[in-house]
PDB file of N, CA, C and O in Angstrom:
ATOM      1  N   MET A   1      -1.063  -2.764  -6.511  1.00  0.00           N
ATOM      2  CA  MET A   1      -2.156  -2.714  -7.329  1.00  0.00           C
ATOM      3  C   MET A   1      -2.515  -3.281  -8.399  1.00  0.00           C
ATOM      4  O   MET A   1      -3.621  -3.199  -8.934  1.00  0.00           O
ATOM      5  N   LEU A   2      -1.228  -4.115  -8.892  1.00  0.00           N
ATOM      6  CA  LEU A   2      -1.589  -5.380 -10.080  1.00  0.00           C
ATOM      7  C   LEU A   2      -2.890  -6.342  -9.533  1.00  0.00           C
ATOM      8  O   LEU A   2      -3.762  -6.811 -10.264  1.00  0.00           O
ATOM      9  N   TYR A   3      -2.802  -6.492  -8.228  1.00  0.00           N
ATOM     10  CA  TYR A   3      -3.504  -7.615  -7.836  1.00  0.00           C
ATOM     11  C   TYR A   3      -5.002  -6.949  -7.483  1.00  0.00           C
ATOM     12  O   TYR A   3      -6.010  -7.650  -7.403  1.00  0.00           O
ATOM     13  N   ALA A   4      -5.005  -5.904  -7.339  1.00  0.00           N
ATOM     14  CA  ALA A   4      -6.543  -5.479  -7.099  1.00  0.00           C
ATOM     15  C   ALA A   4      -7.644  -5.837  -7.955  1.00  0.00           C
ATOM     16  O   ALA A   4      -8.795  -5.908  -7.524  1.00  0.00           O
ATOM     17  N   TYR A   5      -7.292  -6.097  -9.313  1.00  0.00           N
ATOM     18  CA  TYR A   5      -8.416  -6.494 -10.252  1.00  0.00           C
ATOM     19  C   TYR A   5      -8.092  -7.974 -11.003  1.00  0.00           C
ATOM     20  O   TYR A   5      -8.554  -8.315 -12.092  1.00  0.00           O
ATOM     21  N   ARG A   6      -7.208  -8.744 -10.174  1.00  0.00           N
ATOM     22  CA  ARG A   6      -6.851 -10.176 -10.785  1.00  0.00           C
ATOM     23  C   ARG A   6      -8.261 -10.955 -10.870  1.00  0.00           C
ATOM     24  O   ARG A   6      -9.119 -10.924  -9.987  1.00  0.00           O
ATOM     25  N   ASP A   7      -8.334 -11.542 -11.885  1.00  0.00           N
ATOM     26  CA  ASP A   7      -9.787 -12.525 -12.128  1.00  0.00           C
ATOM     27  C   ASP A   7     -10.808 -11.499 -12.326  1.00  0.00           C
ATOM     28  O   ASP A   7     -11.986 -11.853 -12.294  1.00  0.00           O
ATOM     29  N   MET A   8     -10.507 -10.265 -12.527  1.00  0.00           N
ATOM     30  CA  MET A   8     -12.140  -9.261 -12.623  1.00  0.00           C
ATOM     31  C   MET A   8     -11.539  -8.351 -13.915  1.00  0.00           C
ATOM     32  O   MET A   8     -10.353  -8.318 -14.244  1.00  0.00           O
ATOM     33  N   GLU A   9     -12.455  -7.747 -14.455  1.00  0.00           N
ATOM     34  CA  GLU A   9     -12.351  -6.675 -15.336  1.00  0.00           C
ATOM     35  C   GLU A   9     -11.793  -5.550 -14.581  1.00  0.00           C
ATOM     36  O   GLU A   9     -12.027  -5.277 -13.403  1.00  0.00           O
ATOM     37  N   ARG A  10     -10.844  -4.783 -15.597  1.00  0.00           N
ATOM     38  CA  ARG A  10      -9.930  -3.758 -15.035  1.00  0.00           C
ATOM     39  C   ARG A  10     -10.948  -2.795 -14.547  1.00  0.00           C
ATOM     40  O   ARG A  10     -12.015  -2.656 -15.145  1.00  0.00           O
ATOM     41  N   GLY A  11     -10.559  -1.934 -13.169  1.00  0.00           N
ATOM     42  CA  GLY A  11     -11.289  -0.916 -12.888  1.00  0.00           C
ATOM     43  C   GLY A  11     -10.697   0.374 -12.507  1.00  0.00           C
ATOM     44  O   GLY A  11      -9.557   0.637 -12.890  1.00  0.00           O
ATOM     45  N   ASP A  12     -11.259   1.071 -11.903  1.00  0.00           N
ATOM     46  CA  ASP A  12     -10.721   2.494 -11.364  1.00  0.00           C
ATOM     47  C   ASP A  12      -9.808   2.428 -10.354  1.00  0.00           C
ATOM     48  O   ASP A  12     -10.059   1.645  -9.438  1.00  0.00           O
ATOM     49  N   ILE A  13      -8.448   3.301 -10.297  1.00  0.00           N
ATOM     50  CA  ILE A  13      -7.751   3.301  -9.320  1.00  0.00           C
ATOM     51  C   ILE A  13      -7.788   4.823  -8.859  1.00  0.00           C
ATOM     52  O   ILE A  13      -7.133   5.568  -9.588  1.00  0.00           O
ATOM     53  N   GLN A  14      -8.455   5.440  -7.748  1.00  0.00           N
ATOM     54  CA  GLN A  14      -8.490   6.963  -7.361  1.00  0.00           C
ATOM     55  C   GLN A  14      -7.086   7.218  -6.563  1.00  0.00           C
ATOM     56  O   GLN A  14      -6.672   6.314  -5.836  1.00  0.00           O
ATOM     57  N   ILE A  15      -6.497   8.187  -6.661  1.00  0.00           N
ATOM     58  CA  ILE A  15      -5.459   8.513  -5.871  1.00  0.00           C
ATOM     59  C   ILE A  15      -5.520  10.126  -5.630  1.00  0.00           C
ATOM     60  O   ILE A  15      -5.575  10.993  -6.502  1.00  0.00           O
ATOM     61  N   GLU A  16      -5.492  10.324  -3.995  1.00  0.00           N
ATOM     62  CA  GLU A  16      -5.379  11.914  -3.777  1.00  0.00           C
ATOM     63  C   GLU A  16      -4.034  11.814  -2.806  1.00  0.00           C
ATOM     64  O   GLU A  16      -3.710  10.978  -1.962  1.00  0.00           O
ATOM     65  N   ILE A  17      -3.399  13.009  -3.281  1.00  0.00           N
ATOM     66  CA  ILE A  17      -2.395  13.475  -2.711  1.00  0.00           C
ATOM     67  C   ILE A  17      -2.354  14.760  -1.756  1.00  0.00           C
ATOM     68  O   ILE A  17      -2.713  15.752  -2.391  1.00  0.00           O
ATOM     69  N   LYS A  18      -2.011  15.060  -0.361  1.00  0.00           N
ATOM     70  CA  LYS A  18      -2.251  16.062   0.076  1.00  0.00           C
ATOM     71  C   LYS A  18      -1.194  16.447   1.132  1.00  0.00           C
ATOM     72  O   LYS A  18      -0.628  15.513   1.701  1.00  0.00           O
ATOM     73  N   ARG A  19      -0.891  17.595   1.430  1.00  0.00           N
ATOM     74  CA  ARG A  19      -0.258  18.050   2.385  1.00  0.00           C
ATOM     75  C   ARG A  19      -0.821  18.423   3.764  1.00  0.00           C
ATOM     76  O   ARG A  19      -1.464  19.473   3.766  1.00  0.00           O
ATOM     77  N   GLU A  20      -0.713  17.774   4.946  1.00  0.00           N
ATOM     78  CA  GLU A  20      -1.394  18.173   6.116  1.00  0.00           C
ATOM     79  C   GLU A  20      -0.740  17.831   7.328  1.00  0.00           C
ATOM     80  O   GLU A  20      -0.613  16.666   7.707  1.00  0.00           O
ATOM     81  N   ASN A  21      -0.241  19.021   8.065  1.00  0.00           N
ATOM     82  CA  ASN A  21       0.064  19.214   9.431  1.00  0.00           C
ATOM     83  C   ASN A  21       1.352  18.584   9.501  1.00  0.00           C
ATOM     84  O   ASN A  21       1.700  18.010  10.533  1.00  0.00           O
ATOM     85  N   GLY A  22       2.211  18.655   8.314  1.00  0.00           N
ATOM     86  CA  GLY A  22       3.783  18.427   8.471  1.00  0.00           C
ATOM     87  C   GLY A  22       3.740  16.899   7.916  1.00  0.00           C
ATOM     88  O   GLY A  22       4.680  16.161   8.212  1.00  0.00           O
ATOM     89  N   SER A  23       2.935  16.528   7.315  1.00  0.00           N
ATOM     90  CA  SER A  23       2.774  15.363   6.574  1.00  0.00           C
ATOM     91  C   SER A  23       2.413  14.989   5.241  1.00  0.00           C
ATOM     92  O   SER A  23       1.313  15.474   4.976  1.00  0.00           O
ATOM     93  N   ILE A  24       2.870  14.351   4.331  1.00  0.00           N
ATOM     94  CA  ILE A  24       2.234  14.156   3.133  1.00  0.00           C
ATOM     95  C   ILE A  24       1.350  12.719   3.284  1.00  0.00           C
ATOM     96  O   ILE A  24       1.871  11.684   3.699  1.00  0.00           O
ATOM     97  N   ILE A  25       0.003  12.817   2.901  1.00  0.00           N
ATOM     98  CA  ILE A  25      -0.985  11.729   3.017  1.00  0.00           C
ATOM     99  C   ILE A  25      -1.250  11.328   1.408  1.00  0.00           C
ATOM    100  O   ILE A  25      -1.352  12.161   0.508  1.00  0.00           O
ATOM    101  N   VAL A  26      -1.331  10.026   1.258  1.00  0.00           N
ATOM    102  CA  VAL A  26      -1.801   9.593  -0.117  1.00  0.00           C
ATOM    103  C   VAL A  26      -2.844   8.515   0.064  1.00  0.00           C
ATOM    104  O   VAL A  26      -2.621   7.468   0.673  1.00  0.00           O
ATOM    105  N   HIS A  27      -4.022   8.839  -0.513  1.00  0.00           N
ATOM    106  CA  HIS A  27      -4.931   8.269  -0.305  1.00  0.00           C
ATOM    107  C   HIS A  27      -5.504   7.158  -1.450  1.00  0.00           C
ATOM    108  O   HIS A  27      -6.035   7.661  -2.440  1.00  0.00           O
ATOM    109  N   ILE A  28      -5.449   6.052  -1.396  1.00  0.00           N
ATOM    110  CA  ILE A  28      -5.639   5.012  -2.544  1.00  0.00           C
ATOM    111  C   ILE A  28      -7.017   4.236  -2.572  1.00  0.00           C
ATOM    112  O   ILE A  28      -7.335   3.474  -1.659  1.00  0.00           O
ATOM    113  N   GLU A  29      -7.800   4.473  -3.653  1.00  0.00           N
ATOM    114  CA  GLU A  29      -8.994   3.806  -3.531  1.00  0.00           C
ATOM    115  C   GLU A  29      -9.215   2.863  -4.739  1.00  0.00           C
ATOM    116  O   GLU A  29      -9.025   3.321  -5.865  1.00  0.00           O
ATOM    117  N   ASP A  30      -9.582   1.647  -4.589  1.00  0.00           N
ATOM    118  CA  ASP A  30     -10.092   0.898  -5.641  1.00  0.00           C
ATOM    119  C   ASP A  30     -11.151   0.151  -5.386  1.00  0.00           C
ATOM    120  O   ASP A  30     -11.408   0.051  -4.186  1.00  0.00           O
ATOM    121  N   ARG A  31     -12.057  -0.570  -6.330  1.00  0.00           N
ATOM    122  CA  ARG A  31     -12.822  -1.595  -6.445  1.00  0.00           C
ATOM    123  C   ARG A  31     -12.674  -2.824  -6.613  1.00  0.00           C
ATOM    124  O   ARG A  31     -13.566  -3.562  -7.032  1.00  0.00           O
ATOM    125  N   GLY A  32     -11.404  -3.225  -6.271  1.00  0.00           N
ATOM    126  CA  GLY A  32     -10.811  -4.388  -6.473  1.00  0.00           C
ATOM    127  C   GLY A  32     -11.102  -5.694  -5.630  1.00  0.00           C
ATOM    128  O   GLY A  32     -12.094  -5.711  -4.900  1.00  0.00           O
ATOM    129  N   VAL A  33     -10.477  -6.509  -5.692  1.00  0.00           N
ATOM    130  CA  VAL A  33     -10.613  -7.685  -4.644  1.00  0.00           C
ATOM    131  C   VAL A  33     -10.173  -7.297  -3.515  1.00  0.00           C
ATOM    132  O   VAL A  33      -9.185  -6.571  -3.403  1.00  0.00           O
ATOM    133  N   GLU A  34     -11.085  -7.885  -2.220  1.00  0.00           N
ATOM    134  CA  GLU A  34     -10.757  -7.556  -1.261  1.00  0.00           C
ATOM    135  C   GLU A  34      -9.387  -8.310  -0.856  1.00  0.00           C
ATOM    136  O   GLU A  34      -8.866  -9.275  -1.416  1.00  0.00           O
ATOM    137  N   PHE A  35      -8.924  -7.543   0.360  1.00  0.00           N
ATOM    138  CA  PHE A  35      -7.663  -8.084   0.380  1.00  0.00           C
ATOM    139  C   PHE A  35      -7.186  -7.987   2.355  1.00  0.00           C
ATOM    140  O   PHE A  35      -7.207  -7.030   3.129  1.00  0.00           O
ATOM    141  N   ASP A  36      -6.802  -9.456   2.559  1.00  0.00           N
ATOM    142  CA  ASP A  36      -6.555  -9.494   3.812  1.00  0.00           C
ATOM    143  C   ASP A  36      -4.966  -8.939   4.576  1.00  0.00           C
ATOM    144  O   ASP A  36      -4.014  -9.641   4.919  1.00  0.00           O
ATOM    145  N   TYR A  37      -5.111  -7.622   4.659  1.00  0.00           N
ATOM    146  CA  TYR A  37      -3.625  -6.595   4.837  1.00  0.00           C
ATOM    147  C   TYR A  37      -2.917  -7.478   6.151  1.00  0.00           C
ATOM    148  O   TYR A  37      -1.711  -7.724   6.129  1.00  0.00           O
ATOM    149  N   SER A  38      -3.845  -7.947   7.353  1.00  0.00           N
ATOM    150  CA  SER A  38      -3.252  -8.610   8.512  1.00  0.00           C
ATOM    151  C   SER A  38      -2.578  -9.820   8.309  1.00  0.00           C
ATOM    152  O   SER A  38      -1.982 -10.354   9.245  1.00  0.00           O
ATOM    153  N   SER A  39      -2.614 -10.448   6.879  1.00  0.00           N
ATOM    154  CA  SER A  39      -2.000 -11.576   6.696  1.00  0.00           C
ATOM    155  C   SER A  39      -0.713 -11.489   6.082  1.00  0.00           C
ATOM    156  O   SER A  39      -0.044 -12.517   5.975  1.00  0.00           O
ATOM    157  N   VAL A  40      -0.286 -10.408   5.670  1.00  0.00           N
ATOM    158  CA  VAL A  40       1.217 -10.000   5.206  1.00  0.00           C
ATOM    159  C   VAL A  40       2.101  -9.895   6.328  1.00  0.00           C
ATOM    160  O   VAL A  40       1.967  -9.084   7.244  1.00  0.00           O
ATOM    161  N   LYS A  41       2.811 -10.562   6.243  1.00  0.00           N
ATOM    162  CA  LYS A  41       4.018 -10.708   7.093  1.00  0.00           C
ATOM    163  C   LYS A  41       5.314 -10.045   6.524  1.00  0.00           C
ATOM    164  O   LYS A  41       5.447  -9.961   5.303  1.00  0.00           O
ATOM    165  N   THR A  42       6.358  -9.530   7.447  1.00  0.00           N
ATOM    166  CA  THR A  42       7.398  -9.128   7.207  1.00  0.00           C
ATOM    167  C   THR A  42       8.459 -10.303   6.512  1.00  0.00           C
ATOM    168  O   THR A  42       8.856 -11.318   7.085  1.00  0.00           O
ATOM    169  N   PRO A  43       8.777  -9.895   5.202  1.00  0.00           N
ATOM    170  CA  PRO A  43       9.533 -10.937   4.684  1.00  0.00           C
ATOM    171  C   PRO A  43      11.161 -11.110   5.058  1.00  0.00           C
ATOM    172  O   PRO A  43      11.911 -10.216   5.451  1.00  0.00           O
ATOM    173  N   ASP A  44      11.406 -12.166   4.881  1.00  0.00           N
ATOM    174  CA  ASP A  44      13.050 -12.814   5.457  1.00  0.00           C
ATOM    175  C   ASP A  44      13.852 -12.206   3.911  1.00  0.00           C
ATOM    176  O   ASP A  44      13.895 -12.779   2.822  1.00  0.00           O
ATOM    177  N   LEU A  45      14.357 -11.035   4.253  1.00  0.00           N
ATOM    178  CA  LEU A  45      14.761 -10.269   3.017  1.00  0.00           C
ATOM    179  C   LEU A  45      16.382 -11.543   2.637  1.00  0.00           C
ATOM    180  O   LEU A  45      16.667 -11.889   1.491  1.00  0.00           O
ATOM    181  N   GLN A  46      16.990 -11.894   3.604  1.00  0.00           N
ATOM    182  CA  GLN A  46      18.103 -12.698   3.174  1.00  0.00           C
ATOM    183  C   GLN A  46      17.670 -14.021   2.525  1.00  0.00           C
ATOM    184  O   GLN A  46      18.444 -14.666   1.817  1.00  0.00           O
ATOM    185  N   LYS A  47      16.491 -14.382   2.769  1.00  0.00           N
ATOM    186  CA  LYS A  47      16.003 -15.525   2.045  1.00  0.00           C
ATOM    187  C   LYS A  47      15.654 -15.114   0.575  1.00  0.00           C
ATOM    188  O   LYS A  47      15.887 -15.881  -0.359  1.00  0.00           O
ATOM    189  N   TYR A  48      15.151 -14.012   0.415  1.00  0.00           N
ATOM    190  CA  TYR A  48      14.624 -13.625  -1.302  1.00  0.00           C
ATOM    191  C   TYR A  48      16.080 -13.313  -1.622  1.00  0.00           C
ATOM    192  O   TYR A  48      16.148 -13.458  -2.843  1.00  0.00           O
ATOM    193  N   VAL A  49      17.207 -12.983  -1.194  1.00  0.00           N
ATOM    194  CA  VAL A  49      18.532 -12.723  -2.035  1.00  0.00           C
ATOM    195  C   VAL A  49      18.832 -14.287  -2.227  1.00  0.00           C
ATOM    196  O   VAL A  49      18.893 -14.779  -3.354  1.00  0.00           O
ATOM    197  N   GLU A  50      19.008 -15.000  -1.118  1.00  0.00           N
ATOM    198  CA  GLU A  50      19.630 -16.111  -1.506  1.00  0.00           C
ATOM    199  C   GLU A  50      18.850 -17.290  -2.529  1.00  0.00           C
ATOM    200  O   GLU A  50      19.483 -18.205  -3.057  1.00  0.00           O
ATOM    201  N   GLN A  51      17.512 -17.108  -2.683  1.00  0.00           N
ATOM    202  CA  GLN A  51      17.031 -18.059  -3.487  1.00  0.00           C
ATOM    203  C   GLN A  51      16.399 -17.149  -4.681  1.00  0.00           C
ATOM    204  O   GLN A  51      15.437 -17.582  -5.314  1.00  0.00           O
ATOM    205  N   LYS A  52      16.985 -15.834  -4.979  1.00  0.00           N
ATOM    206  CA  LYS A  52      16.955 -15.125  -5.933  1.00  0.00           C
ATOM    207  C   LYS A  52      15.353 -14.947  -6.294  1.00  0.00           C
ATOM    208  O   LYS A  52      14.958 -15.154  -7.441  1.00  0.00           O
ATOM    209  N   MET A  53      14.542 -14.584  -5.330  1.00  0.00           N
ATOM    210  CA  MET A  53      13.161 -14.658  -5.364  1.00  0.00           C
ATOM    211  C   MET A  53      12.582 -13.239  -6.179  1.00  0.00           C
ATOM    212  O   MET A  53      13.209 -12.205  -5.948  1.00  0.00           O
ATOM    213  N   LYS A  54      11.496 -13.171  -7.051  1.00  0.00           N
ATOM    214  CA  LYS A  54      10.954 -11.861  -7.458  1.00  0.00           C
ATOM    215  C   LYS A  54       9.581 -11.723  -7.015  1.00  0.00           C
ATOM    216  O   LYS A  54       8.834 -12.694  -6.890  1.00  0.00           O
ATOM    217  N   GLY A  55       9.255 -10.578  -6.787  1.00  0.00           N
ATOM    218  CA  GLY A  55       8.034  -9.861  -6.414  1.00  0.00           C
ATOM    219  C   GLY A  55       7.755 -10.142  -4.821  1.00  0.00           C
ATOM    220  O   GLY A  55       8.576 -10.619  -4.037  1.00  0.00           O
ATOM    221  N   GLY A  56       6.787  -9.851  -4.603  1.00  0.00           N
ATOM    222  CA  GLY A  56       6.170 -10.151  -3.332  1.00  0.00           C
ATOM    223  C   GLY A  56       6.713  -8.934  -2.254  1.00  0.00           C
ATOM    224  O   GLY A  56       6.282  -9.031  -1.105  1.00  0.00           O
ATOM    225  N   LEU A  57       7.337  -8.163  -2.462  1.00  0.00           N
ATOM    226  CA  LEU A  57       8.083  -6.921  -1.341  1.00  0.00           C
ATOM    227  C   LEU A  57       7.441  -5.549  -1.397  1.00  0.00           C
ATOM    228  O   LEU A  57       7.836  -4.624  -0.687  1.00  0.00           O
ATOM    229  N   GLY A  58       6.182  -5.416  -2.481  1.00  0.00           N
ATOM    230  CA  GLY A  58       5.732  -4.223  -2.475  1.00  0.00           C
ATOM    231  C   GLY A  58       5.103  -3.693  -1.173  1.00  0.00           C
ATOM    232  O   GLY A  58       5.577  -2.670  -0.679  1.00  0.00           O
ATOM    233  N   LEU A  59       4.135  -4.278  -0.622  1.00  0.00           N
ATOM    234  CA  LEU A  59       4.010  -3.885   0.615  1.00  0.00           C
ATOM    235  C   LEU A  59       5.025  -3.702   1.859  1.00  0.00           C
ATOM    236  O   LEU A  59       4.978  -2.866   2.762  1.00  0.00           O
ATOM    237  N   HIS A  60       5.917  -4.694   1.640  1.00  0.00           N
ATOM    238  CA  HIS A  60       7.202  -4.190   2.610  1.00  0.00           C
ATOM    239  C   HIS A  60       7.887  -2.967   2.263  1.00  0.00           C
ATOM    240  O   HIS A  60       8.597  -2.323   3.036  1.00  0.00           O
ATOM    241  N   LEU A  61       7.670  -2.716   1.211  1.00  0.00           N
ATOM    242  CA  LEU A  61       8.532  -1.423   0.893  1.00  0.00           C
ATOM    243  C   LEU A  61       7.465  -0.142   1.233  1.00  0.00           C
ATOM    244  O   LEU A  61       7.918   0.952   1.569  1.00  0.00           O
ATOM    245  N   VAL A  62       6.366  -0.324   1.143  1.00  0.00           N
ATOM    246  CA  VAL A  62       5.280   0.680   1.448  1.00  0.00           C
ATOM    247  C   VAL A  62       5.160   1.039   2.885  1.00  0.00           C
ATOM    248  O   VAL A  62       4.966   2.146   3.387  1.00  0.00           O
ATOM    249  N   LYS A  63       5.333  -0.258   3.508  1.00  0.00           N
ATOM    250  CA  LYS A  63       5.259  -0.152   5.311  1.00  0.00           C
ATOM    251  C   LYS A  63       6.875   0.542   5.639  1.00  0.00           C
ATOM    252  O   LYS A  63       6.975   1.432   6.483  1.00  0.00           O
ATOM    253  N   SER A  64       8.069   0.043   4.899  1.00  0.00           N
ATOM    254  CA  SER A  64       9.066   0.767   5.378  1.00  0.00           C
ATOM    255  C   SER A  64       9.480   2.127   5.309  1.00  0.00           C
ATOM    256  O   SER A  64      10.228   2.787   6.031  1.00  0.00           O
ATOM    257  N   MET A  65       8.586   2.508   3.894  1.00  0.00           N
ATOM    258  CA  MET A  65       8.903   4.000   3.410  1.00  0.00           C
ATOM    259  C   MET A  65       8.102   5.050   4.124  1.00  0.00           C
ATOM    260  O   MET A  65       8.365   6.252   4.149  1.00  0.00           O
ATOM    261  N   ASN A  66       7.125   4.464   4.683  1.00  0.00           N
ATOM    262  CA  ASN A  66       6.141   5.482   5.439  1.00  0.00           C
ATOM    263  C   ASN A  66       6.057   5.162   6.738  1.00  0.00           C
ATOM    264  O   ASN A  66       6.494   4.156   7.297  1.00  0.00           O
ATOM    265  N   ASP A  67       5.292   6.354   7.324  1.00  0.00           N
ATOM    266  CA  ASP A  67       5.197   6.453   8.946  1.00  0.00           C
ATOM    267  C   ASP A  67       3.847   5.811   9.488  1.00  0.00           C
ATOM    268  O   ASP A  67       3.547   5.415  10.614  1.00  0.00           O
ATOM    269  N   LYS A  68       3.231   5.839   8.452  1.00  0.00           N
ATOM    270  CA  LYS A  68       1.715   5.034   9.016  1.00  0.00           C
ATOM    271  C   LYS A  68       1.169   4.458   7.724  1.00  0.00           C
ATOM    272  O   LYS A  68       1.249   5.144   6.705  1.00  0.00           O
ATOM    273  N   VAL A  69       0.642   3.304   7.686  1.00  0.00           N
ATOM    274  CA  VAL A  69      -0.067   2.442   6.661  1.00  0.00           C
ATOM    275  C   VAL A  69      -1.145   2.130   7.253  1.00  0.00           C
ATOM    276  O   VAL A  69      -1.114   1.660   8.390  1.00  0.00           O
ATOM    277  N   ARG A  70      -2.502   2.376   6.464  1.00  0.00           N
ATOM    278  CA  ARG A  70      -3.744   1.902   6.904  1.00  0.00           C
ATOM    279  C   ARG A  70      -4.638   1.550   5.883  1.00  0.00           C
ATOM    280  O   ARG A  70      -5.022   2.325   5.007  1.00  0.00           O
ATOM    281  N   TYR A  71      -5.018   0.186   6.020  1.00  0.00           N
ATOM    282  CA  TYR A  71      -5.945  -0.710   5.013  1.00  0.00           C
ATOM    283  C   TYR A  71      -7.357  -0.584   5.541  1.00  0.00           C
ATOM    284  O   TYR A  71      -7.434  -0.366   6.750  1.00  0.00           O
ATOM    285  N   GLU A  72      -8.374  -0.672   4.930  1.00  0.00           N
ATOM    286  CA  GLU A  72      -9.648  -0.624   5.398  1.00  0.00           C
ATOM    287  C   GLU A  72     -10.664  -0.967   4.122  1.00  0.00           C
ATOM    288  O   GLU A  72     -10.559  -0.311   3.086  1.00  0.00           O
ATOM    289  N   ARG A  73     -11.613  -1.985   4.242  1.00  0.00           N
ATOM    290  CA  ARG A  73     -12.435  -2.063   3.084  1.00  0.00           C
ATOM    291  C   ARG A  73     -13.950  -1.630   3.575  1.00  0.00           C
ATOM    292  O   ARG A  73     -14.544  -2.011   4.584  1.00  0.00           O
ATOM    293  N   VAL A  74     -14.408  -0.680   2.511  1.00  0.00           N
ATOM    294  CA  VAL A  74     -15.391   0.031   3.182  1.00  0.00           C
ATOM    295  C   VAL A  74     -16.405   0.091   1.826  1.00  0.00           C
ATOM    296  O   VAL A  74     -15.870   0.494   0.793  1.00  0.00           O
ATOM    297  N   GLY A  75     -17.978  -0.322   1.757  1.00  0.00           N
ATOM    298  CA  GLY A  75     -18.678  -0.346   0.778  1.00  0.00           C
ATOM    299  C   GLY A  75     -17.884  -0.691  -0.650  1.00  0.00           C
ATOM    300  O   GLY A  75     -17.714   0.085  -1.591  1.00  0.00           O
ATOM    301  N   GLY A  76     -17.415  -2.176  -0.534  1.00  0.00           N
ATOM    302  CA  GLY A  76     -17.014  -2.452  -1.794  1.00  0.00           C
ATOM    303  C   GLY A  76     -15.480  -1.781  -2.254  1.00  0.00           C
ATOM    304  O   GLY A  76     -14.918  -1.893  -3.343  1.00  0.00           O
ATOM    305  N   ARG A  77     -15.106  -1.186  -1.257  1.00  0.00           N
ATOM    306  CA  ARG A  77     -13.715  -0.324  -1.929  1.00  0.00           C
ATOM    307  C   ARG A  77     -12.770  -0.968  -1.122  1.00  0.00           C
ATOM    308  O   ARG A  77     -13.100  -1.509  -0.067  1.00  0.00           O
ATOM    309  N   ASN A  78     -11.469  -0.949  -1.592  1.00  0.00           N
ATOM    310  CA  ASN A  78     -10.268  -0.825  -0.890  1.00  0.00           C
ATOM    311  C   ASN A  78      -9.663   0.397  -0.482  1.00  0.00           C
ATOM    312  O   ASN A  78      -9.433   1.232  -1.357  1.00  0.00           O
ATOM    313  N   ILE A  79      -9.361   0.646   0.723  1.00  0.00           N
ATOM    314  CA  ILE A  79      -8.985   2.082   1.019  1.00  0.00           C
ATOM    315  C   ILE A  79      -7.530   1.935   1.683  1.00  0.00           C
ATOM    316  O   ILE A  79      -7.417   1.286   2.723  1.00  0.00           O
ATOM    317  N   TYR A  80      -6.598   2.443   1.174  1.00  0.00           N
ATOM    318  CA  TYR A  80      -5.393   2.860   1.728  1.00  0.00           C
ATOM    319  C   TYR A  80      -4.978   4.179   2.109  1.00  0.00           C
ATOM    320  O   TYR A  80      -5.143   5.129   1.344  1.00  0.00           O
ATOM    321  N   THR A  81      -4.478   4.297   3.179  1.00  0.00           N
ATOM    322  CA  THR A  81      -3.881   5.639   3.415  1.00  0.00           C
ATOM    323  C   THR A  81      -2.487   5.219   3.999  1.00  0.00           C
ATOM    324  O   THR A  81      -2.183   4.332   4.796  1.00  0.00           O
ATOM    325  N   LEU A  82      -1.712   6.198   3.302  1.00  0.00           N
ATOM    326  CA  LEU A  82      -0.289   6.183   3.743  1.00  0.00           C
ATOM    327  C   LEU A  82       0.028   7.448   4.056  1.00  0.00           C
ATOM    328  O   LEU A  82      -0.465   8.348   3.377  1.00  0.00           O
ATOM    329  N   GLN A  83       1.003   7.793   5.255  1.00  0.00           N
ATOM    330  CA  GLN A  83       1.403   8.867   5.732  1.00  0.00           C
ATOM    331  C   GLN A  83       3.138   8.945   5.995  1.00  0.00           C
ATOM    332  O   GLN A  83       3.883   8.136   6.547  1.00  0.00           O
ATOM    333  N   LYS A  84       3.397  10.163   5.405  1.00  0.00           N
ATOM    334  CA  LYS A  84       4.892  10.281   5.454  1.00  0.00           C
ATOM    335  C   LYS A  84       4.996  11.386   6.134  1.00  0.00           C
ATOM    336  O   LYS A  84       4.245  12.280   5.744  1.00  0.00           O
ATOM    337  N   ASN A  85       5.955  11.735   7.392  1.00  0.00           N
ATOM    338  CA  ASN A  85       6.147  12.565   7.857  1.00  0.00           C
ATOM    339  C   ASN A  85       7.352  13.440   7.229  1.00  0.00           C
ATOM    340  O   ASN A  85       8.422  12.983   6.828  1.00  0.00           O
ATOM    341  N   LEU A  86       6.959  14.768   7.229  1.00  0.00           N
ATOM    342  CA  LEU A  86       8.307  15.447   6.841  1.00  0.00           C
ATOM    343  C   LEU A  86       8.856  15.862   7.583  1.00  0.00           C
ATOM    344  O   LEU A  86       8.241  16.419   8.493  1.00  0.00           O
ATOM    345  N   GLU A  87      10.448  15.820   7.612  1.00  0.00           N
ATOM    346  CA  GLU A  87      11.525  16.255   8.601  1.00  0.00           C
ATOM    347  C   GLU A  87      11.292  17.811   9.189  1.00  0.00           C
ATOM    348  O   GLU A  87      11.359  18.128  10.376  1.00  0.00           O
ATOM    349  N   SER A  88      10.992  18.728   8.023  1.00  0.00           N
ATOM    350  CA  SER A  88      10.922  20.303   8.250  1.00  0.00           C
ATOM    351  C   SER A  88      10.047  20.695   7.406  1.00  0.00           C
ATOM    352  O   SER A  88       9.803  20.042   6.391  1.00  0.00           O
ATOM    353  N   GLU A  89       9.393  21.920   7.729  1.00  0.00           N
ATOM    354  CA  GLU A  89       8.654  22.561   6.708  1.00  0.00           C
ATOM    355  C   GLU A  89       9.657  23.291   5.508  1.00  0.00           C
ATOM    356  O   GLU A  89      10.722  23.894   5.646  1.00  0.00           O
ATOM    357  N   TYR A  90       8.864  22.977   4.288  1.00  0.00           N
ATOM    358  CA  TYR A  90       9.647  23.723   3.261  1.00  0.00           C
ATOM    359  C   TYR A  90       9.070  24.948   2.866  1.00  0.00           C
ATOM    360  O   TYR A  90       9.629  25.650   2.023  1.00  0.00           O
TER     361      TYR A  90
END
């Protein structure tokens, strides 16, 4: 989210969280910079440790912690949908 408004005036970020059919769905929207989600590759974590790199793991963590992650650009908005399936009903 830090990158959404780089080189731009700060803007809004809308977050909606809901429970649906045994899953938690997180819907995030912003009017920030368009993002090429397909260009994000799985990082070499060994290299990160060896070179003591900082940053750049946010999307990797998001993908690793969720069952589904979708990004789309619609009407000048970045839309992310994250789905985490629950193991049991609470």
